[in-house]
C-alpha positions in Angstrom: 22.3 39.2 -9.0 19.5 37.7 -11.1 15.9 38.7 -10.1 12.6 36.9 -10.6 9.7 38.9 -11.7 6.6 37.8 -9.8 2.9 38.6 -10.3 0.3 38.8 -7.4 -3.4 38.1 -7.7 -4.2 41.8 -7.7 -1.7 42.4 -10.5 1.0 43.8 -8.5 4.5 43.1 -9.7 7.5 42.3 -7.5 11.0 40.8 -7.6 12.7 38.0 -5.8 16.4 37.0 -5.9 17.0 33.9 -8.0 18.5 31.4 -5.8 21.2 28.9 -6.9 20.0 25.2 -7.3 20.4 22.9 -4.3 23.6 21.0 -4.0 22.0 17.6 -4.5 23.8 14.6 -5.8 22.2 11.3 -7.2 22.4 8.3 -4.8 25.2 5.7 -5.6 23.2 3.0 -3.9 19.4 2.2 -3.6 17.5 4.2 -1.1 17.0 2.3 2.2 15.0 4.0 4.7 11.9 4.7 2.8 10.1 3.4 -0.4 9.4 6.3 -2.5 7.4 6.6 -5.8 6.9 9.7 -7.9 3.6 9.8 -9.6 4.7 10.9 -13.0 2.7 13.0 -15.6 2.6 12.7 -19.4 4.0 15.1 -22.0 2.1 15.7 -25.3 3.5 16.5 -28.6 3.7 20.3 -29.0 2.0 20.1 -32.4 -0.8 17.8 -31.2 -4.5 18.8 -30.9 -4.1 19.2 -27.2 -7.7 20.4 -26.6 -10.5 19.0 -24.5 -12.0 15.8 -25.8 -9.2 14.9 -28.2 -7.3 11.6 -27.8 -4.0 11.9 -26.1 -1.0 12.4 -28.5 2.1 11.7 -26.3 5.6 12.8 -26.9 7.0 9.4 -25.9 10.6 10.6 -25.8 10.0 13.3 -23.3 7.5 11.4 -21.3 9.9 8.4 -20.9 13.0 10.6 -20.4 11.1 12.0 -17.4 10.8 8.6 -15.9 14.4 7.8 -16.6 15.4 11.0 -14.6 13.2 9.9 -11.7 15.0 6.6 -11.7 18.4 8.3 -11.7 17.5 9.8 -8.4 16.8 6.6 -6.7 12.9 6.9 -6.7 10.3 4.5 -8.1 7.8 5.5 -10.6 3.9 5.4 -10.1 2.5 5.6 -13.6 -0.8 5.7 -15.4 -2.4 7.2 -12.2 -4.3 10.5 -11.6 -1.0 12.6 -12.0 -1.0 11.2 -15.7 -4.4 12.6 -16.2 -6.5 9.4 -15.7 -10.1 10.6 -16.2 -8.9 14.0 -17.3 -7.6 13.4 -20.8 -5.8 10.1 -20.8 -7.8 7.9 -22.9 -7.8 4.0 -22.6 -5.5 3.4 -25.6 -3.0 5.8 -24.4 -3.1 4.4 -20.9 -2.3 0.9 -22.1 0.6 2.1 -24.2 1.8 4.2 -21.4 1.7 1.2 -19.0 3.6 -1.0 -21.4 6.2 1.5 -22.4 6.8 2.5 -18.8 7.2 -1.0 -17.7 9.8 -1.5 -20.4 11.7 1.6 -19.4 11.7 0.3 -15.7 13.2 -3.0 -16.7 15.8 -1.1 -18.9 16.8 1.2 -15.9 16.4 -1.3 -13.1 13.7 0.8 -11.5 10.6 0.0 -9.6 7.3 0.8 -11.3 3.7 0.6 -10.1 0.8 1.6 -12.4 -2.8 2.4 -12.0 -5.6 -0.3 -12.4 -9.1 1.1 -12.8 -12.3 0.4 -14.7 -12.1 3.6 -17.0 -11.7 1.8 -20.4 -15.4 1.1 -20.1 -17.3 3.9 -22.0 -20.7 3.4 -20.2 -21.0 5.5 -17.2 -23.3 3.1 -15.3 -22.5 -0.6 -15.2 -23.3 -3.5 -12.9 -21.1 -4.8 -10.1 -20.2 -7.7 -12.1 -19.2 -5.7 -15.0 -17.1 -3.4 -12.6 -15.3 -6.7 -11.4 -14.6 -7.7 -14.9 -13.3 -4.4 -15.9 -10.9 -4.3 -13.0 -9.7 -7.8 -13.8 -9.1 -6.9 -17.5 -6.7 -4.0 -16.6 -5.2 -6.0 -13.6 -4.2 -8.9 -15.8 -2.9 -6.6 -18.6 -0.6 -4.8 -15.9 0.6 -8.1 -14.5 1.5 -9.2 -18.1 3.6 -6.1 -18.5 5.4 -6.9 -15.4 4.4 -3.7 -13.3 3.1 -3.6 -9.8 -0.7 -3.0 -9.7 -2.2 0.0 -7.8 -5.9 -0.7 -7.6 -7.4 2.7 -8.0 -10.7 3.9 -6.7 -13.3 3.4 -9.5 -16.0 5.9 -10.6 -18.0 3.0 -11.9 -17.9 1.4 -8.5 -18.7 4.6 -6.6 -21.8 4.9 -8.9 -23.2 1.4 -8.4 -22.3 0.4 -4.9 -25.1 0.7 -2.5 -23.3 -0.2 0.8 -20.1 -1.4 2.3 -20.9 -5.1 1.4 -20.7 -4.2 -2.4 -17.1 -2.8 -1.9 -16.1 -5.9 0.0 -17.4 -8.1 -2.8 -15.8 -6.3 -5.6 -12.4 -6.0 -3.9 -12.6 -9.6 -2.8 -13.3 -11.0 -6.2 -10.6 -8.8 -8.0 -7.9 -9.5 -5.3 -8.6 -13.2 -5.5 -7.5 -13.0 -9.4 -4.4 -11.1 -8.6 -1.1 -13.0 -9.0 1.0 -10.4 -7.2 0.2 -8.3 -4.1 -1.4 -5.0 -5.1 -1.5 -1.4 -3.5 -4.9 -0.2 -2.7 -5.5 3.4 -3.5 -8.2 5.6 -1.6 -8.5 8.8 -3.4 -10.4 11.6 -1.8 -13.0 13.9 -3.0 -10.5 16.7 -3.3 -9.0 14.9 -6.2 -12.1 13.3 -7.5 -15.5 14.6 -6.4 -17.2 11.6 -8.1 -15.7 9.3 -5.4 -17.8 10.7 -2.6 -18.8 8.0 -0.2 -16.3 5.5 -1.3 -16.0 2.3 0.7 -19.6 2.9 1.7 -19.4 5.9 3.9 -19.0 9.7 3.9 -16.9 9.9 6.9 -13.3 8.6 6.9 -13.6 6.7 10.2 -16.3 4.4 8.8 -14.9 4.1 5.3 -11.4 3.2 6.9 -13.0 0.4 8.8 -14.4 -1.1 5.5 -10.8 -0.6 4.0 -9.2 -2.4 7.0 -11.7 -5.2 6.7 -11.0 -5.7 3.0 -7.2 -6.0 4.0 -7.9 -8.5 6.5 -10.2 -10.6 4.4 -7.5 -10.8 1.7 -4.3 -11.9 3.4 -1.2 -11.9 1.2 -3.0 -10.1 -1.6 -2.1 -6.5 -0.5 1.3 -5.0 -0.5 0.2 -1.5 0.7 -2.4 1.3 0.9 -2.1 4.7 -0.7 -4.1 7.3 1.1 -4.9 10.5 -0.7 -7.4 12.2 1.6 -5.1 15.3 2.5 -5.9 14.4 6.1 -2.8 13.5 8.2 -5.2 12.1 11.1 -6.9 9.7 8.9 -3.6 8.3 7.5 -2.0 7.9 10.9 -5.1 6.2 12.2 -5.2 3.6 9.3 -1.4 3.2 9.4 -1.4 2.2 13.0 -3.9 -0.5 12.3 -2.3 -2.1 9.1 -1.1 -5.7 9.4 2.6 -6.4 9.3 4.1 -6.2 6.0 1.3 -3.9 4.6 2.9 -0.6 3.8 1.3 2.9 4.1 2.1 4.8 1.1 1.2 8.6 1.8 -0.5 10.4 -0.9 -1.0 13.4 1.3 0.6 16.2 -0.7 -0.2 18.7 2.1 1.4 16.9 5.1 4.1 14.4 3.6 7.0 15.9 5.6 6.0 14.7 9.0 4.1 11.5 7.6 7.2 10.3 5.9 9.6 11.3 8.7 7.5 9.8 11.4 9.3 8.6 14.5 12.7 9.2 12.7 12.2 12.9 13.2 10.1 12.7 16.4 6.8 13.6 14.6 4.7 10.6 15.4 4.7 6.7 15.6 6.1 4.7 12.8 6.3 6.3 9.4 4.7 6.4 6.0 6.5 5.5 2.6 5.7 7.7 -0.3 3.6 7.6 -3.5 3.2 11.3 -4.3 2.6 13.5 -7.3 4.5 16.1 -5.3 7.7 14.0 -5.7 7.5 14.2 -9.4 7.7 18.0 -9.1 10.6 17.9 -6.6 12.4 14.7 -7.5 16.0 15.8 -6.7 14.8 17.5 -3.4 12.9 14.3 -2.3 15.7 12.0 -3.1 18.3 14.2 -1.2 15.9 14.2 1.8 15.5 10.4 1.9 19.3 10.2 1.4 19.6 12.2 4.6 17.4 9.8 6.5 19.7 7.0 5.1 22.7 8.6 6.5 20.9 9.0 10.0 20.5 12.8 9.7 16.9 13.7 10.5 17.7 17.3 10.9 18.9 17.5 7.3 15.8 15.6 6.2 13.6 18.4 7.7 15.9 21.2 6.4 15.8 19.8 2.8 12.2 18.7 2.5 10.4 20.9 4.9 10.4 24.0 2.7 8.9 22.0 -0.3 5.7 21.5 1.6 4.4 25.0 1.1 5.2 24.7 -2.5 3.2 21.4 -2.8 0.2 23.0 -0.9 0.3 25.7 -3.7 0.5 23.1 -6.5 -2.4 21.1 -4.9 -4.5 24.2 -3.9 -8.2 23.9 -4.6 -9.4 22.9 -6.9 -7.1 20.2 -6.1 -7.6 18.1 -9.2 -5.9 20.6 -11.3 -2.7 20.1 -9.5 -1.4 18.3 -12.6 -0.9 21.7 -14.3 1.6 22.7 -11.6 3.5 19.4 -12.0 3.7 19.9 -15.8 4.6 23.7 -15.3 7.6 22.7 -13.1 8.6 20.0 -15.5 8.8 22.7 -18.2 10.5 25.1 -16.0 13.1 22.5 -15.1 13.9 21.5 -18.6 12.1 18.2 -18.8 9.8 19.1 -21.7 9.9 21.5 -24.7 6.7 23.3 -24.0 4.3 24.0 -21.3 1.5 21.9 -22.9 -0.8 19.3 -21.6 -3.3 16.9 -23.0 -6.9 18.1 -23.0 -5.7 21.7 -22.8 -5.2 21.4 -19.0 -2.3 23.7 -19.1 -4.8 26.5 -19.0 -6.4 25.3 -15.7 -4.4 27.6 -13.5 -4.0 31.5 -13.5 -0.8 33.3 -14.2 -0.5 34.6 -10.5 -1.0 30.9 -9.2 1.9 29.9 -11.5 3.8 33.0 -10.3 3.4 31.7 -6.7 4.7 28.3 -7.7 7.8 29.9 -9.3 8.3 31.9 -6.1 8.1 28.9 -3.8 10.1 26.7 -6.0 12.9 29.2 -6.0 12.6 29.4 -2.1 12.8 25.7 -1.6 15.6 25.1 -4.1 13.3 23.1 -6.3 14.5 24.8 -9.5 16.9 22.4 -11.0 18.4 24.8 -13.5 17.5 28.4 -12.2 18.8 30.3 -15.2 16.6 28.1 -17.7 13.6 28.5 -15.3 14.2 32.4 -15.1 14.4 32.6 -18.9 11.3 30.4 -19.6 9.1 32.1 -16.9 10.1 35.7 -18.0 9.3 34.7 -21.6 5.9 33.3 -20.5 5.2 36.7 -18.6 6.1 38.7 -21.8 3.9 36.6 -23.9 1.0 37.3 -21.5 1.7 41.1 -21.7 3.6 41.4 -18.4 6.8 43.6 -18.2 9.6 41.1 -17.4 
């Protein structure tokens, strides 16, 4: 029996039995019951200057291999979004290259890819509404040229300059009018980015959601879906119930995704959400197996497989939530998808050793360790490197 050494917040050591991996198999046909995207991270070169303020120097082999693995499990990839460290180390040049390379891999693998469209290539912190529109259009058109689906992300520039809901309606109307394919709108909450406070012209989600729904209604045929990342199931269910036909709700709620995705299939609410989640990059085989269970008409198996992962996700996305990328990269390393626990901008240092220990414990409990022996070896080596008896 192999034991995992764990470290608590007060420095106390304990042990847990290392579980076998889940008996999950890759699907032999496309997933049917839900549309699911894993929001993927980026892997830097180990020898790069991965310190704050330096340009991203990406290990393209490892980064793109991670995406190929996601496709092999039947999920789509959401790329160049906040999980890929947009506004937290991924510079404009690296973003463009990531979008182009990821779109090429999607074509090669026959996978579905959507990518983030933002205004963050503009260096100035404060620009006019017209400049926000132009910046959005520039990234939108580049994304369309690459053949990727656009996700219109919340813009810090827009949050700074907009004075009321009318400004949001104007910007989204003009950008959407120029889109040649339907886009996904992304509502990113302040837990993920405090600079987006008051987005859509209001502090409370009820008023802001009314503006969002107005934007959707005013731009028929231009919007494929909405990704909500407020970590508030009530707000998502409320908006979901009012969406027009053919506009999907993609949950970005890494705290409550089990019930939101399950929906009426598992008796947990009306309708259901599809998925566009950073959490699914951390638990790709488990997420695939759960959706395969729904495809097979087995909601009990869906809950049994996916339910235990929610506590793991809540740990990965614990406050300060915007550092969740560290947990995603850490699990990628434990599971053998990258050679080192390194992140651009030095973000691998953003979580404590006890926090990471709890991730190990919960990943083991929820059968999210893809190669338990490898994870054990890597985690124990990390403990010893930090002076902990393992």
